[in-house]
N, CA and C atoms of all chains as a GROMACS GRO file, in nm:
protein
  639
    1MET      N    1   5.948  14.673   2.317
    1MET     CA    2   5.917  14.797   2.388
    1MET      C    3   5.889  14.768   2.534
    2LYS      N    4   5.941  14.855   2.620
    2LYS     CA    5   5.920  14.837   2.764
    2LYS      C    6   5.772  14.858   2.797
    3ARG      N    7   5.722  14.771   2.886
    3ARG     CA    8   5.583  14.786   2.927
    3ARG      C    9   5.565  14.914   3.008
    4LYS      N   10   5.456  14.987   2.981
    4LYS     CA   11   5.426  15.107   3.061
    4LYS      C   12   5.389  15.065   3.202
    5SER      N   13   5.436  15.140   3.300
    5SER     CA   14   5.403  15.106   3.438
    5SER      C   15   5.301  15.205   3.495
    6VAL      N   16   5.203  15.150   3.564
    6VAL     CA   17   5.096  15.231   3.622
    6VAL      C   18   5.088  15.204   3.772
    7LEU      N   19   5.084  15.310   3.849
    7LEU     CA   20   5.061  15.298   3.993
    7LEU      C   21   4.918  15.342   4.022
    8VAL      N   22   4.837  15.251   4.078
    8VAL     CA   23   4.700  15.286   4.116
    8VAL      C   24   4.698  15.312   4.266
    9ILE      N   25   4.655  15.433   4.305
    9ILE     CA   26   4.647  15.469   4.448
    9ILE      C   27   4.501  15.473   4.490
   10CYS      N   28   4.468  15.405   4.600
   10CYS     CA   29   4.333  15.414   4.654
   10CYS      C   30   4.341  15.441   4.803
   11ARG      N   31   4.263  15.539   4.850
   11ARG     CA   32   4.267  15.579   4.991
   11ARG      C   33   4.133  15.559   5.061
   12LYS      N   34   4.048  15.475   5.004
   12LYS     CA   35   3.915  15.453   5.060
   12LYS      C   36   3.897  15.308   5.105
   13GLY      N   37   3.810  15.289   5.205
   13GLY     CA   38   3.777  15.155   5.251
   13GLY      C   39   3.700  15.078   5.146
   14PRO      N   40   3.678  14.947   5.171
   14PRO     CA   41   3.625  14.860   5.066
   14PRO      C   42   3.477  14.881   5.028
   15TYR      N   43   3.391  14.919   5.122
   15TYR     CA   44   3.248  14.916   5.091
   15TYR      C   45   3.174  15.049   5.108
   16GLY      N   46   3.239  15.149   5.168
   16GLY     CA   47   3.171  15.277   5.193
   16GLY      C   48   3.141  15.354   5.066
   17SER      N   49   3.216  15.325   4.961
   17SER     CA   50   3.193  15.390   4.831
   17SER      C   51   3.239  15.291   4.725
   18SER      N   52   3.224  15.330   4.600
   18SER     CA   53   3.265  15.239   4.493
   18SER      C   54   3.413  15.254   4.458
   19ALA      N   55   3.484  15.342   4.531
   19ALA     CA   56   3.622  15.375   4.493
   19ALA      C   57   3.714  15.253   4.493
   20ALA      N   58   3.703  15.169   4.598
   20ALA     CA   59   3.794  15.054   4.609
   20ALA      C   60   3.772  14.958   4.493
   21ARG      N   61   3.645  14.934   4.462
   21ARG     CA   62   3.610  14.845   4.353
   21ARG      C   63   3.662  14.899   4.219
   22GLU      N   64   3.648  15.030   4.203
   22GLU     CA   65   3.693  15.093   4.078
   22GLU      C   66   3.846  15.086   4.066
   23ALA      N   67   3.914  15.106   4.178
   23ALA     CA   68   4.061  15.097   4.175
   23ALA      C   69   4.104  14.957   4.133
   24LEU      N   70   4.036  14.857   4.188
   24LEU     CA   71   4.068  14.718   4.155
   24LEU      C   72   4.039  14.691   4.007
   25ASP      N   73   3.925  14.740   3.959
   25ASP     CA   74   3.889  14.721   3.817
   25ASP      C   75   3.994  14.783   3.726
   26ILE      N   76   4.042  14.902   3.764
   26ILE     CA   77   4.144  14.970   3.682
   26ILE      C   78   4.274  14.889   3.683
   27ALA      N   79   4.311  14.840   3.802
   27ALA     CA   80   4.435  14.762   3.814
   27ALA      C   81   4.427  14.636   3.728
   28LEU      N   82   4.313  14.566   3.736
   28LEU     CA   83   4.298  14.442   3.659
   28LEU      C   84   4.293  14.470   3.509
   29SER      N   85   4.222  14.576   3.470
   29SER     CA   86   4.215  14.611   3.328
   29SER      C   87   4.354  14.642   3.274
   30GLY      N   88   4.430  14.717   3.351
   30GLY     CA   89   4.566  14.751   3.310
   30GLY      C   90   4.650  14.627   3.290
   31ALA      N   91   4.636  14.534   3.384
   31ALA     CA   92   4.715  14.411   3.377
   31ALA      C   93   4.676  14.328   3.255
   32VAL      N   94   4.546  14.324   3.224
   32VAL     CA   95   4.498  14.250   3.107
   32VAL      C   96   4.560  14.306   2.979
   33PHE      N   97   4.578  14.440   2.976
   33PHE     CA   98   4.638  14.504   2.859
   33PHE      C   99   4.791  14.512   2.871
   34GLU      N  100   4.846  14.426   2.956
   34GLU     CA  101   4.990  14.407   2.968
   34GLU      C  102   5.065  14.530   3.015
   35LEU      N  103   4.997  14.615   3.094
   35LEU     CA  104   5.070  14.720   3.163
   35LEU      C  105   5.128  14.658   3.290
   36SER      N  106   5.237  14.716   3.337
   36SER     CA  107   5.293  14.673   3.464
   36SER      C  108   5.224  14.754   3.575
   37VAL      N  109   5.140  14.686   3.653
   37VAL     CA  110   5.053  14.756   3.748
   37VAL      C  111   5.097  14.733   3.893
   38SER      N  112   5.101  14.842   3.971
   38SER     CA  113   5.121  14.830   4.116
   38SER      C  114   5.003  14.897   4.185
   39LEU      N  115   4.967  14.844   4.301
   39LEU     CA  116   4.854  14.897   4.377
   39LEU      C  117   4.906  14.951   4.509
   40LEU      N  118   4.874  15.079   4.537
   40LEU     CA  119   4.916  15.142   4.662
   40LEU      C  120   4.792  15.180   4.743
   41LEU      N  121   4.775  15.118   4.859
   41LEU     CA  122   4.657  15.142   4.942
   41LEU      C  123   4.697  15.226   5.063
   42LEU      N  124   4.650  15.350   5.067
   42LEU     CA  125   4.688  15.441   5.174
   42LEU      C  126   4.568  15.476   5.261
   43ASP      N  127   4.596  15.518   5.385
   43ASP     CA  128   4.492  15.561   5.478
   43ASP      C  129   4.383  15.454   5.490
   44ASP      N  130   4.255  15.490   5.466
   44ASP     CA  131   4.149  15.389   5.478
   44ASP      C  132   4.164  15.278   5.373
   45GLY      N  133   4.240  15.303   5.269
   45GLY     CA  134   4.260  15.202   5.165
   45GLY      C  135   4.318  15.072   5.219
   46VAL      N  136   4.399  15.084   5.325
   46VAL     CA  137   4.463  14.965   5.381
   46VAL      C  138   4.357  14.873   5.444
   47LEU      N  139   4.240  14.928   5.476
   47LEU     CA  140   4.133  14.847   5.536
   47LEU      C  141   4.076  14.745   5.437
   48GLN      N  142   4.105  14.765   5.310
   48GLN     CA  143   4.064  14.666   5.209
   48GLN      C  144   4.132  14.531   5.234
   49LEU      N  145   4.242  14.536   5.309
   49LEU     CA  146   4.323  14.415   5.329
   49LEU      C  147   4.290  14.341   5.459
   50LEU      N  148   4.191  14.389   5.534
   50LEU     CA  149   4.152  14.318   5.656
   50LEU      C  150   4.096  14.182   5.620
   51PRO      N  151   4.150  14.075   5.680
   51PRO     CA  152   4.097  13.942   5.648
   51PRO      C  153   3.960  13.920   5.716
   52GLY      N  154   3.889  13.818   5.672
   52GLY     CA  155   3.763  13.782   5.737
   52GLY      C  156   3.646  13.869   5.698
   53GLN      N  157   3.653  13.935   5.584
   53GLN     CA  158   3.540  14.018   5.539
   53GLN      C  159   3.425  13.928   5.495
   54ASN      N  160   3.306  13.958   5.547
   54ASN     CA  161   3.186  13.881   5.512
   54ASN      C  162   3.086  13.975   5.446
   55SER      N  163   3.123  14.019   5.326
   55SER     CA  164   3.050  14.129   5.264
   55SER      C  165   2.914  14.087   5.209
   56GLY      N  166   2.890  13.955   5.202
   56GLY     CA  167   2.760  13.907   5.156
   56GLY      C  168   2.648  13.961   5.244
   57LEU      N  169   2.680  13.988   5.370
   57LEU     CA  170   2.580  14.038   5.466
   57LEU      C  171   2.525  14.174   5.426
   58ILE      N  172   2.603  14.249   5.349
   58ILE     CA  173   2.553  14.380   5.303
   58ILE      C  174   2.534  14.379   5.152
   59GLY      N  175   2.526  14.258   5.097
   59GLY     CA  176   2.496  14.245   4.954
   59GLY      C  177   2.607  14.291   4.861
   60GLU      N  178   2.731  14.281   4.909
   60GLU     CA  179   2.845  14.321   4.825
   60GLU      C  180   2.934  14.200   4.796
   61LYS      N  181   3.001  14.205   4.681
   61LYS     CA  182   3.103  14.103   4.653
   61LYS      C  183   3.222  14.123   4.746
   62ASN      N  184   3.288  14.014   4.782
   62ASN     CA  185   3.403  14.023   4.872
   62ASN      C  186   3.524  14.081   4.799
   63LEU      N  187   3.550  14.206   4.825
   63LEU     CA  188   3.660  14.274   4.757
   63LEU      C  189   3.794  14.214   4.796
   64ASN      N  190   3.803  14.170   4.923
   64ASN     CA  191   3.929  14.115   4.972
   64ASN      C  192   3.967  13.987   4.896
   65ALA      N  193   3.865  13.906   4.865
   65ALA     CA  194   3.892  13.783   4.791
   65ALA      C  195   3.948  13.816   4.653
   66MET      N  196   3.897  13.924   4.593
   66MET     CA  197   3.946  13.964   4.461
   66MET      C  198   4.089  14.016   4.470
   67LEU      N  199   4.119  14.088   4.579
   67LEU     CA  200   4.256  14.138   4.597
   67LEU      C  201   4.354  14.022   4.612
   68SER      N  202   4.308  13.916   4.677
   68SER     CA  203   4.395  13.800   4.696
   68SER      C  204   4.426  13.731   4.564
   69ALA      N  205   4.343  13.757   4.463
   69ALA     CA  206   4.363  13.695   4.332
   69ALA      C  207   4.455  13.777   4.242
   70LEU      N  208   4.506  13.889   4.292
   70LEU     CA  209   4.589  13.977   4.208
   70LEU      C  210   4.710  13.907   4.145
   71PRO      N  211   4.778  13.814   4.218
   71PRO     CA  212   4.894  13.748   4.155
   71PRO      C  213   4.858  13.674   4.026
   72LEU      N  214   4.733  13.629   4.013
   72LEU     CA  215   4.690  13.563   3.889
   72LEU      C  216   4.698  13.659   3.771
   73TYR      N  217   4.693  13.789   3.801
   73TYR     CA  218   4.699  13.890   3.696
   73TYR      C  219   4.837  13.955   3.690
   74ASP      N  220   4.936  13.890   3.748
   74ASP     CA  221   5.072  13.942   3.747
   74ASP      C  222   5.088  14.068   3.830
   75ILE      N  223   4.995  14.096   3.919
   75ILE     CA  224   5.014  14.207   4.013
   75ILE      C  225   5.059  14.142   4.143
   76GLU      N  226   5.190  14.133   4.159
   76GLU     CA  227   5.246  14.051   4.266
   76GLU      C  228   5.251  14.125   4.399
   77GLN      N  229   5.268  14.257   4.392
   77GLN     CA  230   5.292  14.329   4.516
   77GLN      C  231   5.190  14.439   4.541
   78VAL      N  232   5.131  14.438   4.659
   78VAL     CA  233   5.045  14.548   4.703
   78VAL      C  234   5.124  14.628   4.805
   79TYR      N  235   5.116  14.760   4.794
   79TYR     CA  236   5.193  14.848   4.883
   79TYR      C  237   5.101  14.927   4.975
   80THR      N  238   5.152  14.959   5.093
   80THR     CA  239   5.087  15.057   5.180
   80THR      C  240   5.198  15.138   5.246
   81SER      N  241   5.160  15.226   5.338
   81SER     CA  242   5.262  15.304   5.407
   81SER      C  243   5.262  15.268   5.555
   82LEU      N  244   5.375  15.289   5.620
   82LEU     CA  245   5.383  15.268   5.765
   82LEU      C  246   5.282  15.356   5.836
   83HIS      N  247   5.263  15.479   5.783
   83HIS     CA  248   5.167  15.572   5.842
   83HIS      C  249   5.025  15.513   5.838
   84SER      N  250   4.988  15.453   5.726
   84SER     CA  251   4.852  15.398   5.712
   84SER      C  252   4.830  15.283   5.810
   85LEU      N  253   4.931  15.198   5.825
   85LEU     CA  254   4.921  15.086   5.920
   85LEU      C  255   4.904  15.141   6.062
   86ALA      N  256   4.986  15.242   6.097
   86ALA     CA  257   4.980  15.300   6.232
   86ALA      C  258   4.846  15.369   6.257
   87LEU      N  259   4.794  15.432   6.151
   87LEU     CA  260   4.666  15.504   6.163
   87LEU      C  261   4.556  15.413   6.217
   88HIS      N  262   4.555  15.288   6.172
   88HIS     CA  263   4.450  15.194   6.212
   88HIS      C  264   4.501  15.083   6.304
   89GLY      N  265   4.626  15.096   6.350
   89GLY     CA  266   4.680  14.996   6.443
   89GLY      C  267   4.691  14.858   6.382
   90LEU      N  268   4.732  14.849   6.258
   90LEU     CA  269   4.739  14.719   6.187
   90LEU      C  270   4.884  14.674   6.169
   91GLU      N  271   4.901  14.542   6.153
   91GLU     CA  272   5.031  14.486   6.120
   91GLU      C  273   5.025  14.425   5.981
   92ALA      N  274   5.125  14.456   5.900
   92ALA     CA  275   5.123  14.412   5.760
   92ALA      C  276   5.106  14.262   5.745
   93GLN      N  277   5.175  14.185   5.832
   93GLN     CA  278   5.173  14.039   5.812
   93GLN      C  279   5.040  13.977   5.851
   94ARG      N  280   4.953  14.054   5.916
   94ARG     CA  281   4.820  14.001   5.949
   94ARG      C  282   4.716  14.039   5.845
   95LEU      N  283   4.758  14.106   5.741
   95LEU     CA  284   4.665  14.148   5.637
   95LEU      C  285   4.672  14.053   5.518
   96GLU      N  286   4.566  14.054   5.437
   96GLU     CA  287   4.560  13.965   5.321
   96GLU      C  288   4.516  14.041   5.195
   97PRO      N  289   4.594  14.039   5.090
   97PRO     CA  290   4.732  13.991   5.086
   97PRO      C  291   4.822  14.083   5.168
   98ALA      N  292   4.930  14.027   5.226
   98ALA     CA  293   5.020  14.107   5.309
   98ALA      C  294   5.088  14.213   5.222
   99PRO      N  295   5.068  14.341   5.258
   99PRO     CA  296   5.128  14.448   5.176
   99PRO      C  297   5.273  14.473   5.214
  100ARG      N  298   5.347  14.535   5.128
  100ARG     CA  299   5.478  14.586   5.164
  100ARG      C  300   5.459  14.728   5.217
  101ALA      N  301   5.504  14.752   5.341
  101ALA     CA  302   5.484  14.882   5.405
  101ALA      C  303   5.602  14.973   5.379
  102LEU      N  304   5.575  15.092   5.327
  102LEU     CA  305   5.682  15.183   5.285
  102LEU      C  306   5.696  15.301   5.380
  103ASP      N  307   5.820  15.345   5.403
  103ASP     CA  308   5.838  15.472   5.473
  103ASP      C  309   5.827  15.585   5.369
  104ASN      N  310   5.838  15.710   5.416
  104ASN     CA  311   5.815  15.823   5.324
  104ASN      C  312   5.909  15.823   5.204
  105GLN      N  313   6.036  15.793   5.232
  105GLN     CA  314   6.135  15.792   5.124
  105GLN      C  315   6.100  15.687   5.017
  106GLU      N  316   6.062  15.569   5.064
  106GLU     CA  317   6.026  15.461   4.970
  106GLU      C  318   5.899  15.495   4.892
  107LEU      N  319   5.807  15.566   4.960
  107LEU     CA  320   5.683  15.610   4.896
  107LEU      C  321   5.714  15.704   4.779
  108GLN      N  322   5.805  15.798   4.806
  108GLN     CA  323   5.845  15.895   4.702
  108GLN      C  324   5.912  15.824   4.584
  109THR      N  325   5.994  15.726   4.616
  109THR     CA  326   6.063  15.651   4.511
  109THR      C  327   5.965  15.569   4.429
  110LEU      N  328   5.868  15.507   4.498
  110LEU     CA  329   5.768  15.425   4.427
  110LEU      C  330   5.693  15.510   4.324
  111ILE      N  331   5.654  15.629   4.363
  111ILE     CA  332   5.580  15.718   4.272
  111ILE      C  333   5.667  15.754   4.152
  112LYS      N  334   5.792  15.791   4.179
  112LYS     CA  335   5.880  15.837   4.071
  112LYS      C  336   5.914  15.728   3.970
  113CYS      N  337   5.909  15.602   4.013
  113CYS     CA  338   5.953  15.497   3.920
  113CYS      C  339   5.837  15.445   3.835
  114HIS      N  340   5.720  15.511   3.838
  114HIS     CA  341   5.609  15.470   3.751
  114HIS      C  342   5.586  15.572   3.640
  115ASP      N  343   5.541  15.522   3.523
  115ASP     CA  344   5.514  15.611   3.410
  115ASP      C  345   5.388  15.694   3.436
  116MET      N  346   5.294  15.635   3.511
  116MET     CA  347   5.164  15.700   3.527
  116MET      C  348   5.110  15.668   3.666
  117VAL      N  349   5.045  15.766   3.727
  117VAL     CA  350   4.985  15.744   3.859
  117VAL      C  351   4.838  15.780   3.853
  118LEU      N  352   4.752  15.687   3.892
  118LEU     CA  353   4.607  15.713   3.893
  118LEU      C  354   4.557  15.703   4.036
  119THR      N  355   4.489  15.807   4.083
  119THR     CA  356   4.430  15.800   4.217
  119THR      C  357   4.280  15.779   4.202
  120VAL      N  358   4.229  15.681   4.276
  120VAL     CA  359   4.085  15.653   4.269
  120VAL      C  360   4.027  15.668   4.408
  121MET      N  361   6.072  16.509   3.804
  121MET     CA  362   6.003  16.572   3.916
  121MET      C  363   5.853  16.545   3.908
  122THR      N  364   5.799  16.515   4.025
  122THR     CA  365   5.656  16.482   4.032
  122THR      C  366   5.575  16.607   4.065
  123LEU      N  367   5.459  16.620   4.001
  123LEU     CA  368   5.362  16.724   4.038
  123LEU      C  369   5.252  16.661   4.121
  124HIS      N  370   5.234  16.711   4.243
  124HIS     CA  371   5.126  16.662   4.329
  124HIS      C  372   5.017  16.768   4.330
  125ILE      N  373   4.893  16.727   4.310
  125ILE     CA  374   4.781  16.821   4.308
  125ILE      C  375   4.687  16.788   4.423
  126LEU      N  376   4.670  16.884   4.514
  126LEU     CA  377   4.583  16.863   4.631
  126LEU      C  378   4.459  16.951   4.617
  127ASN      N  379   4.340  16.894   4.645
  127ASN     CA  380   4.220  16.978   4.633
  127ASN      C  381   4.131  16.978   4.757
  128THR      N  382   4.185  16.930   4.871
  128THR     CA  383   4.101  16.922   4.991
  128THR      C  384   4.139  17.030   5.093
  129SER      N  385   4.040  17.072   5.171
  129SER     CA  386   4.060  17.180   5.268
  129SER      C  387   4.135  17.129   5.391
  130PRO      N  388   4.181  17.221   5.475
  130PRO     CA  389   4.257  17.181   5.595
  130PRO      C  390   4.180  17.092   5.691
  131SER      N  391   4.047  17.086   5.680
  131SER     CA  392   3.972  16.998   5.770
  131SER      C  393   3.997  16.850   5.736
  132ASP      N  394   4.042  16.822   5.616
  132ASP     CA  395   4.077  16.684   5.578
  132ASP      C  396   4.228  16.665   5.599
  133ARG      N  397   4.263  16.651   5.724
  133ARG     CA  398   4.404  16.650   5.761
  133ARG      C  399   4.479  16.529   5.704
  134ASN      N  400   4.410  16.415   5.699
  134ASN     CA  401   4.478  16.294   5.655
  134ASN      C  402   4.523  16.298   5.510
  135THR      N  403   4.441  16.360   5.426
  135THR     CA  404   4.480  16.372   5.285
  135THR      C  405   4.607  16.457   5.275
  136PHE      N  406   4.610  16.564   5.354
  136PHE     CA  407   4.728  16.651   5.356
  136PHE      C  408   4.852  16.576   5.404
  137LEU      N  409   4.835  16.498   5.512
  137LEU     CA  410   4.950  16.426   5.568
  137LEU      C  411   5.003  16.321   5.470
  138SER      N  412   4.912  16.249   5.406
  138SER     CA  413   4.956  16.146   5.310
  138SER      C  414   5.026  16.210   5.191
  139CYS      N  415   4.970  16.319   5.146
  139CYS     CA  416   5.032  16.393   5.035
  139CYS      C  417   5.171  16.441   5.076
  140SER      N  418   5.182  16.499   5.194
  140SER     CA  419   5.312  16.549   5.242
  140SER      C  420   5.416  16.438   5.248
  141ALA      N  421   5.372  16.321   5.294
  141ALA     CA  422   5.464  16.209   5.308
  141ALA      C  423   5.520  16.167   5.173
  142ALA      N  424   5.442  16.186   5.069
  142ALA     CA  425   5.483  16.141   4.936
  142ALA      C  426   5.562  16.246   4.859
  143LEU      N  427   5.579  16.364   4.921
  143LEU     CA  428   5.648  16.474   4.852
  143LEU      C  429   5.800  16.462   4.866
  144ALA      N  430   5.868  16.457   4.755
  144ALA     CA  431   6.015  16.463   4.756
  144ALA      C  432   6.057  16.609   4.741
  145GLU      N  433   6.182  16.637   4.777
  145GLU     CA  434   6.228  16.776   4.781
  145GLU      C  435   6.220  16.849   4.647
  146ASP      N  436   6.240  16.776   4.538
  146ASP     CA  437   6.238  16.844   4.408
  146ASP      C  438   6.100  16.839   4.342
  147ASP      N  439   5.998  16.797   4.417
  147ASP     CA  440   5.861  16.792   4.365
  147ASP      C  441   5.794  16.929   4.379
  148VAL      N  442   5.678  16.941   4.313
  148VAL     CA  443   5.596  17.061   4.330
  148VAL      C  444   5.458  17.019   4.380
  149LEU      N  445   5.407  17.094   4.479
  149LEU     CA  446   5.271  17.073   4.529
  149LEU      C  447   5.185  17.188   4.481
  150LEU      N  448   5.080  17.157   4.404
  150LEU     CA  449   4.988  17.260   4.356
  150LEU      C  450   4.858  17.251   4.435
  151LEU      N  451   4.819  17.364   4.496
  151LEU     CA  452   4.695  17.370   4.574
  151LEU      C  453   4.584  17.423   4.485
  152ILE      N  454   4.478  17.344   4.467
  152ILE     CA  455   4.366  17.390   4.386
  152ILE      C  456   4.236  17.374   4.466
  153GLU      N  457   4.129  17.432   4.415
  153GLU     CA  458   3.995  17.422   4.475
  153GLU      C  459   4.002  17.449   4.626
  154ASP      N  460   3.942  17.360   4.710
  154ASP     CA  461   3.936  17.389   4.854
  154ASP      C  462   4.073  17.383   4.922
  155ALA      N  463   4.173  17.330   4.854
  155ALA     CA  464   4.307  17.328   4.913
  155ALA      C  465   4.366  17.468   4.921
  156THR      N  466   4.307  17.565   4.848
  156THR     CA  467   4.358  17.702   4.860
  156THR      C  468   4.328  17.759   4.999
  157TYR      N  469   4.237  17.696   5.076
  157TYR     CA  470   4.216  17.740   5.215
  157TYR      C  471   4.339  17.716   5.302
  158TRP      N  472   4.433  17.636   5.254
  158TRP     CA  473   4.560  17.619   5.326
  158TRP      C  474   4.637  17.750   5.333
  159LEU      N  475   4.600  17.848   5.249
  159LEU     CA  476   4.669  17.977   5.251
  159LEU      C  477   4.620  18.067   5.363
  160LEU      N  478   4.511  18.031   5.430
  160LEU     CA  479   4.464  18.112   5.543
  160LEU      C  480   4.575  18.117   5.648
  161PRO      N  481   4.592  18.231   5.715
  161PRO     CA  482   4.701  18.247   5.812
  161PRO      C  483   4.708  18.133   5.914
  162GLN      N  484   4.592  18.084   5.955
  162GLN     CA  485   4.585  17.976   6.053
  162GLN      C  486   4.665  17.852   6.011
  163HIS      N  487   4.674  17.828   5.882
  163HIS     CA  488   4.732  17.702   5.833
  163HIS      C  489   4.870  17.717   5.772
  164ARG      N  490   4.919  17.840   5.769
  164ARG     CA  491   5.045  17.862   5.696
  164ARG      C  492   5.165  17.793   5.758
  165ALA      N  493   5.161  17.773   5.892
  165ALA     CA  494   5.273  17.706   5.957
  165ALA      C  495   5.288  17.563   5.905
  166ASP      N  496   5.173  17.497   5.882
  166ASP     CA  497   5.176  17.361   5.826
  166ASP      C  498   5.236  17.361   5.686
  167LEU      N  499   5.194  17.460   5.607
  167LEU     CA  500   5.245  17.471   5.470
  167LEU      C  501   5.396  17.493   5.470
  168ALA      N  502   5.443  17.576   5.565
  168ALA     CA  503   5.585  17.611   5.570
  168ALA      C  504   5.672  17.489   5.597
  169ARG      N  505   5.615  17.388   5.661
  169ARG     CA  506   5.695  17.268   5.693
  169ARG      C  507   5.714  17.176   5.573
  170ILE      N  508   5.642  17.202   5.465
  170ILE     CA  509   5.654  17.116   5.347
  170ILE      C  510   5.788  17.140   5.278
  171PRO      N  511   5.865  17.032   5.254
  171PRO     CA  512   5.998  17.050   5.198
  171PRO      C  513   5.997  17.087   5.048
  172ALA      N  514   5.888  17.058   4.980
  172ALA     CA  515   5.882  17.082   4.835
  172ALA      C  516   5.833  17.225   4.806
  173ARG      N  517   5.840  17.264   4.678
  173ARG     CA  518   5.788  17.395   4.637
  173ARG      C  519   5.635  17.388   4.633
  174VAL      N  520   5.570  17.489   4.692
  174VAL     CA  521   5.424  17.492   4.696
  174VAL      C  522   5.374  17.606   4.609
  175VAL      N  523   5.274  17.576   4.526
  175VAL     CA  524   5.218  17.674   4.433
  175VAL      C  525   5.066  17.670   4.448
  176ALA      N  526   5.000  17.785   4.435
  176ALA     CA  527   4.854  17.786   4.446
  176ALA      C  528   4.792  17.831   4.314
  177LEU      N  529   4.670  17.784   4.289
  177LEU     CA  530   4.597  17.824   4.168
  177LEU      C  531   4.520  17.952   4.201
  178ALA      N  532   4.564  18.063   4.142
  178ALA     CA  533   4.511  18.195   4.177
  178ALA      C  534   4.358  18.207   4.163
  179PRO      N  535   4.298  18.166   4.053
  179PRO     CA  536   4.153  18.184   4.041
  179PRO      C  537   4.075  18.114   4.152
  180ASP      N  538   4.121  17.997   4.194
  180ASP     CA  539   4.052  17.925   4.302
  180ASP      C  540   4.066  17.999   4.435
  181ARG      N  541   4.182  18.056   4.460
  181ARG     CA  542   4.201  18.134   4.582
  181ARG      C  543   4.115  18.260   4.581
  182GLN      N  544   4.121  18.333   4.469
  182GLN     CA  545   4.046  18.459   4.460
  182GLN      C  546   3.896  18.434   4.468
  183ALA      N  547   3.851  18.327   4.407
  183ALA     CA  548   3.707  18.294   4.409
  183ALA      C  549   3.657  18.276   4.551
  184ARG      N  550   3.746  18.229   4.640
  184ARG     CA  551   3.706  18.201   4.778
  184ARG      C  552   3.733  18.316   4.874
  185GLY      N  553   3.782  18.428   4.823
  185GLY     CA  554   3.807  18.544   4.908
  185GLY      C  555   3.925  18.529   5.001
  186ILE      N  556   4.021  18.445   4.963
  186ILE     CA  557   4.139  18.423   5.047
  186ILE      C  558   4.247  18.522   5.006
  187ASP      N  559   4.310  18.586   5.108
  187ASP     CA  560   4.416  18.683   5.078
  187ASP      C  561   4.538  18.614   5.020
  188ALA      N  562   4.604  18.684   4.927
  188ALA     CA  563   4.730  18.632   4.871
  188ALA      C  564   4.836  18.631   4.980
  189CYS      N  565   4.930  18.538   4.970
  189CYS     CA  566   5.045  18.542   5.061
  189CYS      C  567   5.171  18.532   4.977
  190HIS      N  568   5.283  18.503   5.042
  190HIS     CA  569   5.411  18.503   4.972
  190HIS      C  570   5.423  18.392   4.868
  191LEU      N  571   5.327  18.296   4.872
  191LEU     CA  572   5.337  18.178   4.786
  191LEU      C  573   5.328  18.213   4.637
  192THR      N  574   5.404  18.139   4.556
  192THR     CA  575   5.393  18.153   4.412
  192THR      C  576   5.254  18.110   4.367
  193GLU      N  577   5.200  18.182   4.270
  193GLU     CA  578   5.069  18.142   4.217
  193GLU      C  579   5.077  18.121   4.067
  194VAL      N  580   4.984  18.039   4.017
  194VAL     CA  581   4.973  18.023   3.872
  194VAL      C  582   4.829  18.048   3.830
  195ASP      N  583   4.810  18.090   3.705
  195ASP     CA  584   4.675  18.096   3.650
  195ASP      C  585   4.649  17.965   3.577
  196ASP      N  586   4.536  17.955   3.506
  196ASP     CA  587   4.503  17.828   3.443
  196ASP      C  588   4.609  17.784   3.341
  197ALA      N  589   4.663  17.882   3.269
  197ALA     CA  590   4.767  17.848   3.170
  197ALA      C  591   4.892  17.794   3.242
  198GLY      N  592   4.920  17.854   3.359
  198GLY     CA  593   5.034  17.808   3.438
  198GLY      C  594   5.013  17.667   3.491
  199PHE      N  595   4.889  17.636   3.525
  199PHE     CA  596   4.851  17.502   3.569
  199PHE      C  597   4.885  17.401   3.458
  200VAL      N  598   4.842  17.435   3.338
  200VAL     CA  599   4.868  17.346   3.224
  200VAL      C  600   5.019  17.328   3.204
  201GLU      N  601   5.092  17.439   3.216
  201GLU     CA  602   5.236  17.433   3.198
  201GLU      C  603   5.302  17.340   3.301
  202LEU      N  604   5.253  17.347   3.426
  202LEU     CA  605   5.307  17.258   3.529
  202LEU      C  606   5.283  17.112   3.493
  203THR      N  607   5.165  17.083   3.441
  203THR     CA  608   5.133  16.943   3.408
  203THR      C  609   5.219  16.893   3.292
  204VAL      N  610   5.257  16.984   3.205
  204VAL     CA  611   5.341  16.945   3.091
  204VAL      C  612   5.486  16.922   3.135
  205LYS      N  613   5.530  17.002   3.232
  205LYS     CA  614   5.671  16.998   3.271
  205LYS      C  615   5.704  16.893   3.376
  206HIS      N  616   5.601  16.833   3.438
  206HIS     CA  617   5.629  16.736   3.544
  206HIS      C  618   5.581  16.597   3.508
  207HIS      N  619   5.646  16.501   3.576
  207HIS     CA  620   5.613  16.362   3.545
  207HIS      C  621   5.660  16.273   3.660
  208PRO      N  622   5.578  16.185   3.714
  208PRO     CA  623   5.434  16.172   3.683
  208PRO      C  624   5.353  16.278   3.760
  209ILE      N  625   5.220  16.274   3.745
  209ILE     CA  626   5.131  16.365   3.816
  209ILE      C  627   5.044  16.284   3.912
  210VAL      N  628   5.039  16.327   4.038
  210VAL     CA  629   4.963  16.253   4.139
  210VAL      C  630   4.855  16.343   4.198
  211SER      N  631   4.730  16.298   4.194
  211SER     CA  632   4.621  16.375   4.252
  211SER      C  633   4.588  16.324   4.392
  212TRP      N  634   4.568  16.415   4.482
  212TRP     CA  635   4.530  16.381   4.621
  212TRP      C  636   4.396  16.444   4.649
  213PHE      N  637   4.294  16.360   4.679
  213PHE     CA  638   4.159  16.413   4.707
  213PHE      C  639   4.086  16.326   4.806
   0.00000   0.00000   0.00000
């Protein structure tokens, strides 16, 4: 049987709320249960990928370090949009892990090719 | 066809823009809760630019005292029907 595919969308920064952490937990749980999981970080969500996060200073676990471990769970590709990168003046190759940046057409296609979409 | 569900008011412009970017022509955008404020005359030009079909949840609009416009509306049963007929479903909030 074909593995069910899940797209997890998160549009929040890493520490302002629990949303980013919850999105990551959902992505990892899905992967553990052998779902095919993709992570799409839009708007402030792309800020989760800023390198050099020192979250210990505010008593939080480093979410970025956990995102970098996604390939261990077979989540090979993190996606964002060109709009999200432009919104914050970021370049994909300077982010960790480096996301694949999608234009609107690719964004629409990404959504359509998943069995389920969860926004956190 | 994908069903996109938006629940934020026009003051949250970024949620609207991201949702719009993800809309394909054969998709449906359903406006619920505070997103029914997009039906106010001030915001209709933005709505008109959306390439997909836009539908509003009537009880949420009426509850907020917003006048009906030319847009198609659904009641709660219609909402359920949309969720059954579309795949996948994406929430924007």
